[in-house]
N, C-alpha and C positions, 0 to 999 in steps of 0.2 A: 811513604808517610807525608801527609799534607803539611806544607809550610805554615807557620804560625801567622795569623792575620795581623796586619798593621793596625795599630790603635790610632784612630783619628778623633780629635776633639774639635767640635764646632761651637764657638762661643756666640750665643744669641740666636733666638728663634723668631726673627723678624723677616723682612723681605729679602735679606741677603742670606740669613742662616737657613731658612727653609729649603731653598733650591740647592744649597750646599749639601744638606742632608740627603735630599732626594737623589742627587747625582752621585753622591758617595755610595749609595746603596746599589748602584749599577755595577760596582766593582766588587767581585766576590772575594778579593783578597783584603778587604777593609772591614774593620769593625768600628762603627761610628757611634759617638756619644755627643749629645748636645747639652750644654749647660745654659739655662735661661734664668736670668736674675729675678725676673718678676714671677707672678703666679699665673701667667697666661702667655699665649703666643701672639704674634702680630706686630710686636715691636712698636715703632713709631705710630703705626696705623691703628693700634688699639688705644682708643681715646681714654685718657685718664683724667677724670674731673677734679682730682685732688692735686695739690702741689707735690711734685715729685722730681727727683734727680734724673729720672729716666726721660728719654726723649718721647714727646707726644705731640699730636696735632691739636689744633683748635677744635672746638666743638663743631664748627661750621665748615671745616676744611674739605675742599673738593680737589681731587687730583688734577694736576695741570697737564698731564699727558693722557691721551685717549686710551681706552681699555685695551684695544688691539695692540697698541704699541707698548703697553705696560705689562701685558700678559707674559707668563712663563711659556717656554717654547713647546711644551707638550700638554698645556692645560688652557685651551681657549676659554675666554669668559663666557658666561651664559648670554644668550642672545638678548634677554630682557634687561640685562644690566645696562645702566646708563653709560654713554660714551665717556663721560667725565664723572666718575663715581664719587659719591659722598664717602667720607672716611669709614662709615659703617659698612658700606658695600665693599670697600677695598679690604677691610679687615675680614669680612665674610668670605671674600675670594681667597684670601690667604689661608683661612681656616679650612675652607673646602679643599684647597690644594693639599694641605697637611693630611686631611682625612682621606682624600682620594689615593694618596701614595703611602698611606699608613705610616706617617712620620712620627706620630705622637709617642709611640712606644720607645723612641730613641731620645726623646727630649726629657730632661730632668728639670722640672720647674723649681723655682726658689733655690736654685744652685748658683752661688755667686763666686766668681773667680777672684782669688786674693792675690795670687802672683803666678807669673810664668817665668821660669828660669831654664837656662841651658842645663841639661843633665850632665852629670860628671863625665859621661862618655860621649858628649856632644860632638867633639871633633871627629870621632869615628862614625857615630851613629846618626847625628842630627836630631837626637831625641830631646824632648822638653819635659821638665818636671813642673807639674801644675798643682798648686795649693788652692783649695776651694772649700767653701762652707756649704753644707747640704741644707735641706729644708728644715732641719731641727737645730741648726746653728752649730753643728759639729764641724770641726776643721779636718780635712782629709788631704791626702797627697796621692797623686797618680802620675805615672810616666806615660807620655804619648809620643808616638812616632811623628805625628804631624798635628799642626794647630791651624785652624782657620778662624781668624778674628772677624766676626760679622756683627759687631756691636754698634755700627753707625757712627755718624759724626755730627749729630744734632743734640747732644746732651750737655755740653759745656758752654754756657752763654758767654759771648764776648761782650764785656761791658766797658766801653770807653769812658774816659774821665774828661770833663769839661771844666774850664775855669769857673769858679764860684759854685760848683755843683753841690758842695757841702752845705751851702747856705739855704738851698731850696727847701721850702717847707711842705711842698706837695709830695705826692708819691711817685717814685721812679720804679718802673717794672720792666723786666726784659720780656720779650715776646714768648720766650720759653715757658714763662709762668702765666701767660695770658690764655684763658679758657674761652670766655665769651664776653658779651657786652654788659653783663650785669655789674652794677656798681659804677658804671660810667655815664649813667643817664644825667642829662642836663649839666654836664661838666665840660670845661674847656680842656681839650686833650692835645698834646703834641706827640706825634708819632715820628720817631727818628729812624730814617732808613727807607729806601725805596726798592727793596728786593721784593720777592713774592710775599713774604710774611708782612712786611710793612704796608704794601698795597692792600692786602686782604684786611689787615687790622684797621687801616684808615677808612676803607669802604664800609666795613661792618659798623664801626663806631659812629660814622657820620649819620647813621639813621637814628641814633638815640642821644648823642652828645650835643651839647650846646653849640660847640664848634670844634672842628678837627683841623689841626695844622700838620701838614706833611713835610718833613724836613729832608731835603736831599742836596748833598754837596755837588754832585755831578749831573743829576738828572738821569733819565733812563728812557730807552725805547720800549714802548708798551706793546706787547703782542696780545692778540685776542686768541681764545681757545679755538674759535671757529674762523674758517677762511671763506672764500666765495661759495655761495650756495649752501652754507652751513656745514661744509666738510671740515672735520677736525684738522687743525692746521698742521699737526705733526704727521698726519697721514699724507699730506700734500707735499711737504718739503723733505721728508725722510724717505727717499727711494734711492735705488742704485743709480738711476738716471740722474737724479738731482745731485747725488754725490759726484758723479762724473762731471756734471756742469760746474760744480763748485771747485773742482780740482783743475778745470780747464780754463774757466773764465777768470780774469784777474780779480783779486779780492776787492779792490776799490769799486769795480763795476758791480760785483755781487752786493756789496754794502749799499751802493747807490740805489740799486733796485729794491732792496728791502726797505730802505728809508722812504723811497717813493711810495711803496705799498702802504707802509705804516702811516705816513702823513695823509694818505687819501682818507683814512678812517678818521683821524683828527690831526690837526696841525700841532706837532709837539712844541714848537716854539711859541705859538699862541697860547698854549696851555701851561707854559712855564716848565716844561719837562725835557726840552731838547738838550741832550748832552753834547759835549765836544767830541766824544769818541764815536766811531761809526757803529752801525746797528749790531754788528757781530764782534764789537770790541770789548764787550763786557757780558757777563752772564745775563741772559734775557729776563725781563719781568713779564709775567703773564697775568693780565687782569682785564676782565670784561667790562667792569663798571666804573673804574676810576675816572675816565674822562667825563662821564655823566655827573659824578659827584662833584667834580671840580666845576663843571658848568652850572650846577645847582648852588654852588657856593658853600656847600656843607663841608667840603675839603678845600683848604687853601694851601698852596704850595709855598714853601719857604726855603731859602738857601741854608747853608751850614750854620750851626750854632756858634756864636762868638763867646757868650758867657751867660751864666745863670745869676739871678738875684733871688731874694726870698720868695717872691711870688711871680716872677717874670723871667723872660728869656730875651736876650738881645741876639739878633742874627747878623750874619756877615755883611748884609746890605745896609746895616744901621737901624733897621726896623726893630720895634720892641712889641712883644705881646704880653699884656698884663693879666693878672688873675688866672694863672694857669693852675689847674687842679691835678692833672695827671700827665706824666711823661712815660711813653711806652717806647722802649729801645728795641727796634727790630734791626739790630746791628750784627747779626750773624753769630757764628759759633766758632769755638776753638776745638782742636783735637790734640790728644797726646797719647802716648803708649806707656803710661806709668805702671801698668800691670806687668810689662815685660822688664824684668830686672830693675824695678823701681824707676823706670824712665831713663836708665843709663845706657841702654843698648840701642833702641830705635829712637833717635832724638828728633824733635820737631822744633822748628823756630819760626814763629809767626805763620803757622800752618804750612810750612815748607819741610819736606822730607825727601830723601832719596830712595825711590822705590821703582823697580823695573815694572813697566806697564801699570804703575800706581798700585801694585799689589805685592811685589816681592821686595822687601826691604834690602837695600844693598849690603847692610851689615850682616845679614844672614844668607848672603848669596853663595856661601860655601856649600850649603846643603839645600836651601830653598824649601825647607820643610815647614816653614811658617809663612802664611800669606794673609794679607789684609783684604777682605772682600767688601766691596761697596764704598771704598774710600775715594769716591770720584764725584764731581759736580758736572753732570752731563747736560748739554742742551738736548733734551729728550728725556726719556724715562730711565730711571736707575735700575729697575728690577731686572729686565733682561740682561743688562750689562753685568750685574752681580752674578746672575746665573752663568753667563759666559765666562766670567772670571773664575767661578767655581769649576767649570769644565776644564779650563786651562790648567788650574792647579792640580786637579785630580788626574789629568792625563800625565802630568809630570810625576806626581807623587805615587800614584797607583799603577800607571801603565808604563812608566819608564821613559816617557817622552823627554828628550834632552832639551834643556834650555841653552841659550847662547852662553859663551864664556863670560866671566865676571867683567872683563874689559869691554866686551861688546854690549853687555847690559848697561854698564856705566855710561858708555857713549850714547846709548838710546836715551838714558835719563837726561843727559846734558843737552841733547838735541831737542827734547821735548820742552825743557826749561827755556831754551832759546826761542823756540817757536811760540811759546806762550807769552814771553816778554815782548815779542814783535807784534803779536795780535791784540793782546788785552791790556787794558788800563792797569797800571801798577797798583796792586791791592792784595791784602791777605786773603781775599775772597777768590782770587784767580791763581790758585796754586795746584788745583786738582781738576781743572777744566778739561772736558772731552766733548767731542761731537758724537752723538749717538751712532750714526751709521758708519762713520769712519772708524771709530774705536771698536765697534762690533766686528767689522771686517778685519781689523788689525789683529784682534784676538782670535777670530775664526781662522785666519791664515795660519796661526801658530799650531793649531790642532787639526787642520784640514777639514773644517766643517762649513766653509763658505760654499754657497751654491755653485755647482759645476755648470756654469752657463753654456759652455760649448756643447756639452751633452744634452742639456735641456733644450737648446735651440734646435738641435738635430732630431731629438727623440720626442720632445713634448713642447713644440713651439708656442702653443697657447699659454701653457704654464710658464714658459720662459718669459713671455711678454708680461705676464702678471707679476713675476718675480722682479723683473728689471724695471718696469715702469710703475708698478704698484707700490704701495707702502712697504717699507723694509721691516715687515713684521717678524717677530722672533722665530716663527715657525720655519722660515726659509733656511735657518741654520741647523735644521734637523732633517733636511732632505737627504744629506749624505754626510760622510765623516763618522767619527766614533759615536756610538750610541744614537744612530739615526732613528727617527720615529716614523712608523708606517702611517700614522694619521696626519703627518705634516702637510701632504698635498691637499687633502680635503679641508684642513684648517685654513690653508691659503685661499682656496676657492670660496670659502664661506665668509671671508673677512667682510666683504661689502654687505652681505645679508645681516651679519651680527651688528655691523655699524649702523645700518638703517633701521633695524627692527625696533629699538627702544623708542623711536619717535614716530613710528608708523605701523599701526596694527594691521593695516591692510595687506602689507607684504607678507605678514605671517600667515594670514588666511590663504593668500595666493600660493605660498610655499606648501601649505598643508594640502591644498587641492591638487597641486602637481604631484605630490608624494602619493596621494590616493590613486591618481591616474596610472602611476608607474607600478602599482601593486597588482 
């Protein structure tokens, strides 16, 4: 008699939830259900023109990581898709992924989770009792053996308070609620924060506003999406070889080289953006246009805010800007786990929590049947990392892979906190930071899916060269290990073609001609 299947719940059908479902389906001993709060899949990347409590991109948002570095490990993007996809294309990619792997039948739309509690027999079974409302508003309850939280961390705006803010007569909006430039025409706008959202908002508004002031307390190193000869920057600096160099060369020298490269593009000190921290001492800001807007004067850089008045703001350098109409707070987000036992189990303080590999909360380390997927801030793309986290969880939950002891897990958590405090500026933003290539390999080692370089060099040296010196694309983690993919090798060989194709129709014709000759 076949044993009963384990019941697995995936919460959220966005960029973290979809690969979690897809990989769960590879395990015959699992029965997977996904609850999606909204009426469609795609999560953050499904643009919502109306005000919503859900996370959403701006109308003009373009991904900061290239498509090959953003793709899931067994679903290469179409060759005609732009290297840096607009959010419409990104959402289409996610929907194509769901369609290709027949995921939609496992997703229950308009299903909202109300609470997640340890079941009465949790100590023995590790099971969870989940209360939820269905599409008709009825409340239901179901017991699950495992839960994967894939609801993201860009839904709760962090809104700081400034002296005199209550006196201000203009409008104060968080970037979470910013959709497009409509309504900002011919106004004086202050954008607070120089992360990726702040830079994007300042650049977009500078085309229609009377004047944009960009407020930054620390400054930032600005990276371009493209490197030399128009190569996507993440395809240049995310490779196994570059990972080796960064682990071998002293960090001050690595930072010096990055700063040298970035200042060749534009002098950060001259443009009022140079921070005190080194290039890799904070989460990077990616923006292709900001220096040009500053040079044009449509964006003016200001230090931190000292105080508000009715129609003006005084800054920390003593300067005052009068007649301000709009303030846009690009001040980041908070996250919590109030769904889990009303926030009393997995506790968060200023975006800090104790979780092994940023996914297994230490308070549930007795069973590890609950995992948080995608709760990381990578220098690089988040989607392949979410997929890899899902693979790690499923290998432990469904395939019986043993995790370290609770003591070893806690030691790893403490070591990561110490490493982060040494490298990054103290900030609520720098609590879940990871480097794409290093973290992918760290997770890959746990389940044995890192490329077997020794075998590759001996048996397929040209492929080994590509894997080692080429970009660390997600497909390399499907060459071997659990649930390896037979299409991984071809996907790796075609990376350059798919990256060049969107900007050069000629190579498509050449590839077609080669194919015809081989027939």
